[in-house]
Each structure stands twice: as structure tokens, then as C-alpha cells.
C-alpha positions as CSV (number, residue, x, y, z in Angstrom):
1,X,1.1,-0.8,0.2
2,X,4.3,0.8,1.5
3,X,7.0,1.8,-0.9
4,X,10.2,-0.5,-1.0
5,X,13.0,0.5,1.4
6,X,16.5,-0.9,1.3
7,X,17.6,-2.9,4.4
8,X,20.8,-0.8,4.7
9,X,21.7,2.8,4.3
10,X,23.7,3.7,1.2
11,X,26.8,4.5,3.2
12,X,26.9,1.1,4.9
13,X,26.4,-0.7,1.6
14,X,29.6,1.0,0.3
15,X,31.6,-0.2,3.3
16,X,30.4,-3.7,2.8
17,X,31.3,-3.6,-0.8
18,X,34.8,-2.4,0.2
19,X,35.2,-5.4,2.6
20,X,34.1,-7.8,0.0
21,X,36.6,-6.4,-2.5
22,X,39.4,-6.7,0.0
23,X,38.5,-10.4,0.7
24,X,38.3,-11.1,-3.0
25,X,41.7,-9.5,-3.6
26,X,43.2,-11.5,-0.8
27,X,41.8,-14.8,-2.2
28,X,43.2,-13.9,-5.6
29,X,46.6,-13.2,-4.1
30,X,46.5,-16.5,-2.1
31,X,45.6,-18.4,-5.2
32,X,48.4,-16.8,-7.1
33,X,50.8,-17.7,-4.3
34,X,49.7,-21.3,-4.2
35,X,49.8,-21.6,-7.9
36,X,53.4,-20.4,-8.0
37,X,55.8,-23.3,-8.8
38,X,57.4,-24.9,-5.8
39,X,61.2,-24.2,-5.6
40,X,63.1,-27.4,-6.4
41,X,65.0,-29.0,-3.5
42,X,67.2,-31.9,-4.8
43,X,70.5,-33.5,-4.8
44,X,71.9,-35.2,-8.0
45,X,74.3,-38.0,-7.0
46,X,76.6,-39.7,-9.6
47,X,79.9,-41.6,-9.8
48,X,82.8,-41.3,-12.3
49,X,84.1,-44.2,-14.4
50,X,87.4,-43.8,-12.5
51,X,85.9,-45.5,-9.5
52,X,83.6,-48.0,-11.2
53,X,83.5,-48.5,-15.0
54,X,80.3,-50.5,-15.3
55,X,76.7,-49.9,-14.2
56,X,75.7,-50.4,-10.6
57,X,72.5,-51.7,-9.1
58,X,72.0,-50.7,-5.4
59,X,70.8,-48.0,-3.1
60,X,72.0,-44.5,-2.8
61,X,71.9,-42.7,0.5
62,X,72.2,-39.0,1.3
63,X,73.0,-38.1,4.9
64,X,72.6,-34.5,6.2
65,X,74.3,-33.6,9.5
66,X,74.9,-30.5,11.6
67,X,78.2,-31.8,12.9
68,X,81.6,-32.1,11.2
69,X,83.3,-34.1,13.9
70,X,82.5,-37.5,12.3
71,X,81.7,-38.4,8.7
72,X,77.9,-38.4,8.4
73,X,77.9,-41.9,7.0
74,X,79.2,-43.3,10.3
75,X,76.3,-41.8,12.3
76,X,73.4,-42.5,10.0
77,X,70.8,-45.3,10.3
78,X,71.2,-46.0,14.0
79,X,68.2,-46.5,16.3
80,X,68.6,-43.3,18.3
81,X,69.2,-39.7,17.3
82,X,70.5,-40.4,13.7
83,X,71.0,-37.5,11.4
84,X,68.5,-37.2,8.5
85,X,69.0,-39.9,5.9
86,X,67.3,-40.4,2.5
87,X,67.5,-43.4,0.3
88,X,66.7,-44.2,-3.4
89,X,67.2,-47.4,-5.4
90,X,69.2,-47.4,-8.6
91,X,69.1,-50.0,-11.3
92,X,72.1,-50.3,-13.7
93,X,73.1,-46.8,-13.0
94,X,76.0,-45.9,-15.4
95,X,79.0,-43.8,-14.7
96,X,78.0,-40.1,-15.1
97,X,74.3,-40.9,-14.6
98,X,72.6,-39.4,-11.6
99,X,70.4,-40.6,-8.9
100,X,68.1,-37.9,-7.6
101,X,67.1,-37.3,-4.0
102,X,64.4,-34.7,-3.9
103,X,61.5,-33.5,-1.8
104,X,59.5,-36.6,-2.7
105,X,62.2,-39.0,-1.5
106,X,61.3,-40.6,1.9
107,X,63.6,-39.8,4.7
108,X,64.2,-40.4,8.4
109,X,63.8,-39.0,11.0
110,X,62.4,-36.1,8.8
111,X,60.1,-37.3,6.0
112,X,61.3,-34.9,3.3
113,X,64.1,-32.6,2.4
114,X,61.6,-29.8,2.9
115,X,61.4,-30.6,6.6
116,X,65.1,-29.6,7.1
117,X,65.1,-26.1,8.4
118,X,67.2,-23.4,6.6
119,X,70.9,-23.5,7.7
120,X,74.3,-24.8,7.0
121,X,74.9,-28.5,7.0
122,X,77.4,-31.2,6.2
123,X,76.3,-33.7,3.6
124,X,77.7,-37.0,2.3
125,X,76.4,-39.7,-0.1
126,X,77.0,-43.4,-0.2
127,X,76.1,-46.0,-2.8
128,X,75.4,-49.5,-1.3
129,X,76.3,-51.9,-4.1
130,X,74.0,-54.9,-4.7
131,X,74.9,-58.3,-6.1
132,X,72.6,-60.4,-8.3
133,X,71.9,-63.8,-6.8
134,X,70.4,-66.8,-8.7
135,X,69.2,-68.9,-5.8
136,X,68.7,-72.6,-5.7
137,X,64.9,-72.0,-4.9
138,X,64.6,-70.5,-8.4
139,X,64.4,-66.8,-7.3
140,X,66.7,-64.1,-8.7
141,X,67.2,-61.2,-6.4
142,X,69.5,-58.3,-5.8
143,X,71.0,-57.7,-2.4
144,X,74.2,-56.6,-0.7
145,X,76.9,-59.2,-0.5
146,X,78.6,-58.9,2.8
147,X,82.4,-58.4,2.5
148,X,83.2,-59.3,6.1
149,X,82.1,-55.9,7.4
150,X,78.8,-57.2,9.0
151,X,76.3,-55.8,6.5
152,X,76.9,-52.1,7.2
153,X,76.7,-49.9,4.1
154,X,79.0,-47.2,5.6
155,X,82.0,-49.4,5.8
156,X,81.4,-52.2,3.3
157,X,84.3,-52.7,0.9
158,X,83.5,-51.8,-2.7
159,X,80.8,-49.3,-1.8
160,X,81.2,-45.8,-3.2
161,X,81.1,-42.6,-1.1
162,X,81.6,-38.9,-1.5
163,X,83.7,-36.3,0.4
164,X,81.9,-34.4,3.1
165,X,80.6,-31.1,1.9
166,X,79.3,-28.1,3.7
167,X,76.2,-26.6,2.0
168,X,73.5,-24.1,2.8
169,X,70.0,-25.6,2.6
170,X,66.9,-23.5,2.4
171,X,63.7,-25.3,1.2
172,X,62.0,-22.0,0.5
173,X,64.6,-20.8,-1.9
174,X,65.3,-24.2,-3.3
175,X,68.6,-25.8,-4.3
176,X,70.1,-28.3,-6.8
177,X,73.3,-29.8,-5.4
178,X,75.5,-32.2,-7.3
179,X,77.6,-34.8,-5.4
180,X,80.2,-37.1,-6.8
181,X,80.8,-40.5,-5.3
182,X,84.5,-40.4,-6.1
183,X,85.8,-42.7,-3.4
184,X,85.7,-46.5,-2.8
185,X,85.7,-48.2,0.6
186,X,88.8,-50.4,0.7
187,X,88.9,-54.1,1.6
188,X,88.8,-55.2,5.3
189,X,91.9,-56.9,6.5
190,X,91.3,-59.7,9.0
191,X,93.3,-59.5,12.2
192,X,96.4,-61.7,12.3
193,X,96.6,-64.9,14.4
194,X,98.3,-64.6,17.7
195,X,99.4,-67.1,20.4
196,X,96.0,-66.5,22.1
197,X,93.6,-65.9,19.2
198,X,93.2,-67.8,16.0
199,X,90.9,-67.2,13.0
200,X,89.1,-69.7,10.8
201,X,87.3,-69.0,7.5
202,X,85.7,-71.6,5.3
203,X,83.6,-71.6,2.2
204,X,80.2,-73.2,2.9
205,X,79.2,-75.8,0.3
206,X,75.6,-75.7,1.5
207,X,75.2,-71.9,1.5
208,X,77.1,-71.4,-1.7
209,X,74.7,-73.8,-3.4
210,X,71.7,-72.0,-2.1
211,X,72.9,-68.5,-3.0
212,X,74.6,-69.4,-6.3
213,X,77.8,-67.6,-5.2
214,X,80.6,-68.4,-2.8
215,X,79.4,-67.8,0.8
216,X,81.8,-68.0,3.7
217,X,81.6,-68.8,7.4
218,X,84.2,-67.9,10.0
219,X,85.2,-68.4,13.6
220,X,87.4,-66.5,16.1
221,X,88.9,-68.8,18.6
222,X,90.3,-67.8,22.0
223,X,92.7,-70.4,23.4
224,X,93.4,-70.9,27.1
225,X,96.7,-70.1,28.8
226,X,99.1,-73.0,28.3
227,X,97.3,-74.5,25.3
228,X,100.5,-75.2,23.4
229,X,102.3,-76.5,26.5
230,X,99.6,-79.1,27.2
231,X,99.2,-81.0,23.9
232,X,97.3,-83.9,25.5
233,X,94.5,-81.8,27.0
234,X,91.1,-81.4,25.4
235,X,89.2,-78.5,26.7
236,X,85.5,-77.6,27.2
237,X,84.3,-75.2,24.5
238,X,82.0,-72.2,24.9
239,X,80.3,-71.0,21.7
240,X,79.7,-67.3,22.3
241,X,76.9,-66.0,20.0
242,X,76.4,-62.4,18.9
243,X,76.5,-59.9,16.1
244,X,79.2,-60.0,13.5
245,X,82.6,-59.2,14.9
246,X,86.2,-60.1,14.2
247,X,87.3,-59.0,17.7
248,X,88.4,-61.6,20.3
249,X,85.7,-63.0,22.5
250,X,84.7,-61.1,25.7
251,X,86.9,-58.2,24.7
252,X,90.1,-60.2,25.4
253,X,93.4,-58.4,25.0
254,X,96.7,-60.3,25.3
255,X,98.5,-59.4,28.6
256,X,101.6,-57.3,27.9
257,X,100.3,-56.2,24.5
258,X,99.7,-52.6,25.7
259,X,96.2,-52.8,24.3
260,X,94.6,-54.0,27.5
261,X,95.0,-50.6,29.2
262,X,92.6,-49.0,26.7
263,X,90.0,-51.6,27.2
264,X,86.8,-51.2,29.1
265,X,86.6,-52.5,32.7
266,X,84.8,-55.7,31.6
267,X,87.4,-56.5,28.9
268,X,90.3,-55.7,31.2
269,X,88.9,-57.8,34.1
270,X,88.3,-60.8,31.8
271,X,91.8,-60.6,30.2
272,X,93.5,-60.5,33.6
273,X,91.4,-63.5,34.8
274,X,92.1,-65.5,31.6
275,X,95.8,-65.2,32.2
276,X,95.7,-65.8,35.9
277,X,96.7,-69.0,37.6
278,X,93.9,-71.4,38.7
279,X,91.4,-69.9,36.2
280,X,89.4,-72.6,34.3
281,X,91.0,-73.4,31.1
282,X,88.4,-73.4,28.3
283,X,88.2,-72.5,24.6
284,X,85.8,-69.7,23.6
285,X,84.6,-69.5,20.0
286,X,82.6,-66.7,18.2
287,X,81.1,-67.3,14.8
288,X,80.9,-65.0,11.7
289,X,77.9,-65.8,9.6
290,X,76.6,-62.7,7.9
291,X,73.8,-63.0,5.3
292,X,72.7,-60.8,2.4
293,X,70.0,-59.4,4.7
294,X,71.8,-59.0,8.1
295,X,75.1,-59.2,9.9
296,X,74.0,-62.5,11.5
297,X,71.9,-65.5,10.3
298,X,70.5,-66.4,13.8
299,X,72.2,-69.8,13.3
300,X,69.1,-71.5,11.9
301,X,67.8,-72.6,8.6
302,X,65.4,-70.2,6.9
303,X,63.5,-69.9,3.6
304,X,65.1,-66.5,2.9
305,X,68.6,-66.9,4.3
306,X,69.2,-70.5,3.4
307,X,70.5,-73.4,5.4
308,X,72.7,-71.5,7.9
309,X,71.8,-73.8,10.7
310,X,72.9,-76.9,8.8
311,X,76.1,-75.1,7.6
312,X,77.0,-74.2,11.2
313,X,76.3,-77.6,12.6
314,X,77.7,-79.7,9.7
315,X,80.5,-77.5,8.4
316,X,81.7,-74.8,10.8
317,X,81.6,-76.6,14.2
318,X,83.2,-79.7,12.7
319,X,85.9,-77.5,11.3
320,X,86.5,-76.0,14.7
321,X,86.5,-79.3,16.4
322,X,88.9,-80.8,13.8
323,X,91.5,-78.0,14.2
324,X,91.4,-77.3,17.9
325,X,91.5,-79.7,20.9
326,X,88.0,-79.3,22.3
327,X,85.8,-81.9,24.0
328,X,83.5,-83.4,21.4
329,X,80.8,-84.5,23.8
330,X,77.7,-82.7,24.9
331,X,78.8,-82.0,28.4
332,X,81.8,-80.1,27.1
333,X,79.9,-77.9,24.5
334,X,78.3,-74.9,26.1
335,X,76.4,-71.9,24.6
336,X,76.0,-68.3,25.6
337,X,75.2,-65.0,24.1
338,X,73.1,-61.8,24.5
339,X,70.4,-60.1,22.5
340,X,70.7,-61.6,19.0
341,X,73.2,-64.0,20.4
342,X,70.8,-64.8,23.3
343,X,68.1,-65.9,20.8
344,X,70.4,-68.0,18.6
345,X,72.2,-69.6,21.6
346,X,68.8,-70.7,22.9
347,X,67.7,-71.8,19.5
348,X,70.8,-74.0,19.0
349,X,70.2,-75.6,22.4
350,X,66.5,-76.3,21.7
351,X,67.0,-77.5,18.1
352,X,70.0,-79.7,19.1
353,X,69.3,-80.6,22.7
354,X,71.5,-83.7,22.8
355,X,74.5,-82.0,21.1
356,X,75.0,-79.1,23.5
357,X,75.4,-79.3,27.3
358,X,73.7,-76.1,28.4
359,X,72.9,-72.5,27.5
360,X,73.3,-69.2,29.4
361,X,70.9,-67.0,27.6
362,X,71.1,-63.2,28.1
363,X,68.4,-60.7,27.1
364,X,67.4,-62.7,24.0
365,X,65.5,-61.3,21.0
366,X,61.8,-62.2,21.2
367,X,61.4,-65.9,22.2
368,X,57.6,-65.7,22.5
369,X,55.9,-63.8,19.6
370,X,53.0,-62.8,21.8
371,X,55.5,-60.3,22.9
372,X,57.3,-59.3,19.8
373,X,58.5,-56.4,21.8
374,X,55.1,-54.9,22.8
375,X,53.2,-56.5,19.9
376,X,51.3,-59.7,19.9
377,X,51.7,-60.6,16.2
378,X,49.0,-63.2,16.3
379,X,46.1,-61.1,17.6
380,X,47.0,-57.5,17.0
381,X,46.0,-56.1,13.6
382,X,48.4,-53.1,13.6
383,X,52.0,-52.9,14.9
384,X,51.9,-49.2,15.5
385,X,48.9,-48.7,17.7
386,X,47.6,-50.2,20.9
387,X,44.4,-52.0,20.1
388,X,40.8,-51.7,21.3
389,X,41.0,-47.9,21.9
390,X,38.3,-45.5,20.7
391,X,39.6,-42.1,21.3
392,X,43.1,-41.9,22.8
393,X,45.2,-44.4,20.8
394,X,48.8,-44.7,22.2
395,X,51.7,-45.4,19.9
396,X,53.7,-48.5,20.5
397,X,57.4,-48.1,21.3
398,X,60.3,-50.4,20.3
399,X,62.9,-48.7,22.4
400,X,63.0,-47.0,25.9
401,X,65.6,-45.7,28.3
402,X,66.3,-47.8,31.5
403,X,64.2,-45.4,33.5
404,X,61.2,-46.1,31.3
405,X,61.4,-43.0,29.1
406,X,60.0,-44.0,25.7
407,X,62.5,-43.2,22.9
408,X,61.6,-44.7,19.5
409,X,58.2,-45.8,18.3
410,X,57.6,-48.9,16.1
411,X,56.2,-46.5,13.5
412,X,59.4,-44.5,13.5
413,X,61.7,-47.5,13.4
414,X,59.7,-49.1,10.6
415,X,60.1,-45.9,8.5
416,X,63.8,-46.0,9.1
417,X,63.9,-49.5,7.6
418,X,61.8,-48.3,4.7
419,X,64.4,-45.6,4.1
420,X,67.4,-48.0,4.4
421,X,66.1,-50.5,1.9
422,X,63.2,-51.8,-0.1
423,X,62.2,-55.5,-0.3
424,X,63.5,-56.2,3.2
425,X,67.1,-55.1,2.4
426,X,67.4,-52.5,5.1
427,X,70.0,-54.6,7.0
428,X,68.2,-53.6,10.2
429,X,66.4,-55.5,13.0
430,X,62.8,-55.9,12.0
431,X,63.6,-57.0,8.5
432,X,66.4,-59.3,9.8
433,X,63.7,-61.1,11.8
434,X,61.5,-61.3,8.7
435,X,64.3,-62.8,6.7
436,X,65.0,-65.4,9.3
437,X,61.6,-66.2,10.6
438,X,59.3,-65.5,7.7
439,X,58.3,-66.9,4.3
440,X,59.6,-65.9,0.9
441,X,57.4,-63.5,-1.0
442,X,56.3,-63.9,-4.6
443,X,59.0,-61.5,-5.7
444,X,61.7,-63.7,-4.0
445,X,62.3,-61.3,-1.1
446,X,61.2,-61.7,2.5
447,X,57.5,-61.3,2.9
448,X,56.9,-58.4,5.4
449,X,55.3,-59.2,8.8
450,X,53.7,-55.7,8.6
451,X,53.6,-52.8,6.2
452,X,56.4,-50.5,7.2
453,X,54.4,-47.4,6.5
454,X,51.0,-48.3,7.8
455,X,51.7,-51.0,10.4
456,X,49.1,-53.4,9.1
457,X,50.1,-57.0,10.3
458,X,50.0,-59.9,7.9
459,X,48.7,-62.8,10.1
460,X,49.7,-65.4,7.5
461,X,53.3,-64.4,8.0
462,X,52.8,-64.5,11.8
463,X,51.4,-68.0,11.6
464,X,54.2,-69.1,9.4
465,X,56.8,-67.9,11.9
466,X,55.1,-69.9,14.7
467,X,54.4,-73.0,12.7
468,X,58.0,-73.2,11.5
469,X,59.5,-73.2,14.9
470,X,60.8,-69.6,15.3
471,X,58.6,-68.8,18.2
472,X,60.8,-70.6,20.6
473,X,58.4,-70.8,23.5
474,X,55.7,-72.2,21.2
475,X,58.3,-74.6,19.7
476,X,59.4,-75.8,23.2
477,X,55.8,-76.4,24.4
478,X,55.0,-78.4,21.3
479,X,58.1,-80.6,21.6
480,X,58.6,-80.8,25.4
481,X,57.4,-84.4,25.6
482,X,60.1,-85.5,23.2
483,X,63.0,-83.2,24.0
484,X,62.4,-82.1,27.6
485,X,64.5,-84.9,29.1
486,X,67.5,-83.6,27.1
487,X,67.0,-80.1,28.5
488,X,66.7,-80.7,32.2
489,X,69.1,-78.3,34.0
490,X,70.4,-76.8,30.8
491,X,68.4,-73.6,30.4
492,X,69.5,-70.5,32.2
493,X,68.0,-67.0,31.5
494,X,69.1,-63.5,32.5
495,X,67.4,-60.2,31.6
496,X,66.9,-56.7,33.1
497,X,63.5,-55.8,34.2
498,X,63.7,-52.6,32.1
499,X,65.2,-54.1,29.0
500,X,65.5,-51.2,26.6
501,X,63.8,-53.2,23.8
502,X,61.0,-54.8,26.1
503,X,62.6,-58.2,25.7
504,X,62.0,-59.1,29.3
505,X,58.3,-59.5,28.5
506,X,58.8,-62.6,26.4
507,X,61.1,-64.0,29.1
508,X,58.3,-63.8,31.7
509,X,56.1,-65.9,29.4
510,X,58.9,-68.5,29.0
511,X,59.3,-68.7,32.7
512,X,55.5,-69.1,33.2
513,X,55.6,-72.0,30.8
514,X,58.7,-73.8,32.1
515,X,57.8,-73.6,35.7
516,X,54.7,-75.7,34.9
517,X,56.6,-78.4,33.0
518,X,56.3,-82.0,34.4
519,X,57.8,-85.3,33.4
520,X,60.3,-83.8,33.4
521,X,60.5,-80.5,35.1
522,X,63.0,-78.2,33.4
523,X,65.1,-77.4,36.6
524,X,66.7,-74.4,35.0
525,X,67.1,-70.8,36.3
526,X,65.8,-67.3,35.6
527,X,67.4,-64.1,37.0
528,X,66.0,-60.6,36.6
529,X,68.0,-57.4,37.1
530,X,66.1,-54.9,39.3
531,X,65.5,-52.1,39.5
532,X,65.9,-50.3,36.2
533,X,68.4,-52.7,34.6
534,X,68.5,-52.4,30.9
535,X,69.6,-54.3,27.9
536,X,72.8,-56.2,28.4
537,X,72.4,-56.6,32.2
538,X,74.2,-59.5,33.7
539,X,74.4,-60.6,37.4
540,X,78.0,-61.6,36.8
541,X,81.2,-60.6,35.0
542,X,82.4,-62.6,32.0
543,X,85.1,-64.1,34.1
544,X,82.5,-65.2,36.6
545,X,80.4,-66.6,33.8
546,X,83.3,-68.8,32.7
547,X,83.8,-70.0,36.2
548,X,80.1,-70.9,36.5
549,X,80.2,-72.8,33.2
550,X,83.4,-74.6,34.2
551,X,81.7,-75.7,37.5
552,X,78.7,-76.9,35.4
553,X,81.0,-79.0,33.1
554,X,82.6,-80.6,36.1
555,X,79.3,-81.5,37.6
556,X,78.1,-83.1,34.4
557,X,81.3,-84.7,33.2
558,X,81.2,-88.5,32.9
559,X,82.6,-90.4,35.9
560,X,86.4,-90.7,35.7
561,X,86.9,-87.6,33.7
562,X,90.2,-85.8,34.7
563,X,88.7,-82.3,35.2
564,X,91.8,-81.2,37.0
565,X,93.5,-81.0,33.6
566,X,91.4,-77.8,33.0
567,X,92.7,-76.0,36.0
568,X,96.5,-76.1,35.7
């Protein structure tokens, strides 16, 4: 037998031992570093009793900006390149008590304060104040009561906000910054009536009963030239739908006021035409109907928002028709609007086909939920990802540039809404649709169509939306045999082929359905802007739209109607 011999020479064994010791020392150092407490990164946000004496329930926002040209609160929460914003709910927060925004608070577009690189920033905080509602359906919820600002926390009267501060942020070194909400947003003063523009505001009995608090509806009415000089004339009325605004319809500015020179080209062109001789004399009305969830109710009844459709049809429109000399017959009541206003103008026409005489519908929000943007909410399981892919799984987008460049994903925008509010209270687009189209959840708030952090779609919510008539293409196909005869020649659609929110896709589906209608055939029109025409595209100016509507009214007016009275 041979004597035992080590596998390595003694010198080599010594070097190996040295390497092992170095590795062990490095691991110990790494463990010691990782075990070191993480530096705190947080803001403590409070308000003094001088601005609000009692406790507040609501949501606190912190906005971080690199710019000092505009207050950060006015740039936060928009779809595009918004500065980082973080949100946290507060319940019965007392004066002097603090809401904490720290590294665990969800943010957008960065997820955490720790994702903000070291540097100097301008910061501002806002407290969006909630109101307690005891609704007629038995639910008690907290949400933001609109104060005629259109559901925007940055400018809502009564909300608290801080001065803008410049601070140095370094997540590695940590920081603990205290901010005081020492200012209150003042009330909004409605514009005064003029010879051209009148304002109407009424308390809705139906909505006040549903919400358990006074709820108001409003209208801004643009009168034609010579309205007071022709007291016997009754005019066709155009109901122009859209987001909340107290501005005159179509950007009108009174000739000679000095304001028209600062208007955009469309507003200036329309104002000059409205005042010109021979232009069709009509009345144009915009509605104000904000809800506790959004700046607009979509002009329909819903389980979460309440009976806004009934309130508009039974309270607001009758109030307009009682005060102003408009034609109270279907041929003289016309509808138009774009985007949100496109959807609701089409919905009003479809739900009340014999009441309105026609709709000019521009780039409406989804009217066929098989194209809820790029999502088919009935068959897709996840809103964030393209289905049936094994390896490369593209993200879905909700916004693109007119040249096709993708800009914001559904995942990103869903997280923005999660930051802006819990329980469907973001005041933004996806949750506005859920409040209008969807059912009430067990907690009294809108039941989400999909989880805002995972994208998982709830098909029971999707089916509810379709079965309750909010998928307008599905509603129309179910009801065409009974309402089709009232809609012949009344439906006119316009959209760009590169709509920035992919809304053209649902329009294609609507056209595919309507072109096959029989007994009767729809006899309407579709126009597409090509190439690379985005959201808001129109083949005509607003003045040309009014001329087209006036021609339509003349064509459909009862025999013997003195249509010359509208063209003095």
C-alpha cells in the first residue's frame, strides 16, 4: 500500500485558504450592509385649525416637480408626462395630525419615493376633502362633492393646499420633511350673464333624493343674434355634450368684447360666423352635471351615479325649454359632442329616439365594449396584456400619438387611478366608466371592471355593463326592431383613423353592424379622418357643423314651417 499524499501542495492550500477568508469577509460585510436600517424617506403633511377646525376625511396628495414655472398641483394627475404624485387616504384627520407619505406609499409614474433620484425639487401637497353621503340605496359612502369645478382636486373649493417648497431629496441619505396645508381653495364664481350667453342652475329633486344631499344641474345657453329683437321666433336647439365647463359653447366670444382676439382659430371663426348676417339662427346649450365620481354623468341613469338620465330629461331640459324660446319638437332638438360628449350624445339619441331629431357624434368613448380601447372586456382575462402569447407578451396601450407612437399603457394608467383614489374615487376615465356602466360593489362603491394593479378582468362586471345597455352597439342591435324606424337618417359619426385613445376601433364595429340593418336601413353617415388624424378630428368647422344641422332641420321640418324665420 502507498502512503497517503495530499492532493495539493502546502503552498497552494495556503492561497486557497486566503481566498476563502476573503470571500467570507465579503459576505459578512454584505450581510452587515444589508442588515443596516434603511434611511427613512417620508413627508408628514398636516393642516392647522386656522384653515379647518374639525377633522377631515379625504385623500392627501404629494406632488414632486422639477419645475417652478407652475404650481405642481396644476400639472399632476394628467395622462401624459405628469410629475410624480403620491396619495394616501385619511379618515377623521384632526388639525395638527399628520398624514404620512413614505417609501411604502404608491406613486405614479414612479412607484416609490425611493425611485426619485437625488436632487433639488419643488413639492406641494393637497388634501381632497370628502363628503359623507347617505344614499337612497342604503349605502353610506365618502366621496368628493363637486363644487362646480368639474371634479378636479387641484382647483376644488374647500380643498386645502400648501405653499410650493424647494427641497433636496436623496433617498440614500433619507429625509423627513414636514408640510403644512395652510391655504384653502376659494369658491368658484360663475360667469355673469350677457346679452349672448345665459346660465341656468337648478337643484335636482331626483338626484338630491338619491345622494341624500342637494345636487345641482346647470346649463350654459348661447343665444342667436337678434334673439331679443324677434320675440315671436322659436329656434332649433343644439344640445352640445362634453366635459364640465362653464365656458360658452364652441368657444364663443362676444364680438367687440376684446376677448375674441385671444381665442384660438376655431373659436374666433365660430364667433364671427355666429354674428354674421345670413348665418342660421339657433340656440346652443351645454350641460353641467358633475357627479361625486367624475366631472360628467354621461347623461344616463346608473347604479352608482344615480338617475342623471332622468334628471336631465325630466328636470334640466324642461327648465331650458321653459325659459328659452326653443322648438319643442323632435325635428328641432339636435345632439352633438365629442369624446365623452360623443358617447353621451349618442346614448341620448338611442335611449330617446323619438325625442331628439339627430346626432352628430364625434370620436365617442367606447360604444362597443369588444373594443374598450384595445381590450375586449368579454373575452380577455387581463386588461394589461395581449392574450394567447407564450413568450413575447406585449403590453396594451390606452394612449398613442397620431403617428402611432404608443405613449401610455393600460397598466400605467390603471396605477395612476390607484394613486388618485381608492374605491373608484380617482375622478379619472377608467373609474368614471365603471361608475356609469358598472354595478355597485358590496362596499357601496363602484365594482371595478379590472384590478388596477394586476389587470385581472371581472367578467361579471363586463356582462352587467352589456346587459344594462351601456354597450351602445349591443343595445342598438337588441332593440333595432323596435327603435330603428325612429333612427333612420339620424346617426352621423366622425372619427380620426389614428384616434389617440383607439376609439376608432369601436366605430368600425358600429358601422359594420349598421350597414347590414334592414327594415329599416339606418341611412346615416360615417366619416373617417385619414391619414394620421387623431382625437378630436372633424371634417368641418363648428360653424360648418351648425350650417349642416340647420339644413337638416329644414329638410325634416313639418310642412308649412316658416324656416326663413331662422335666417334673418
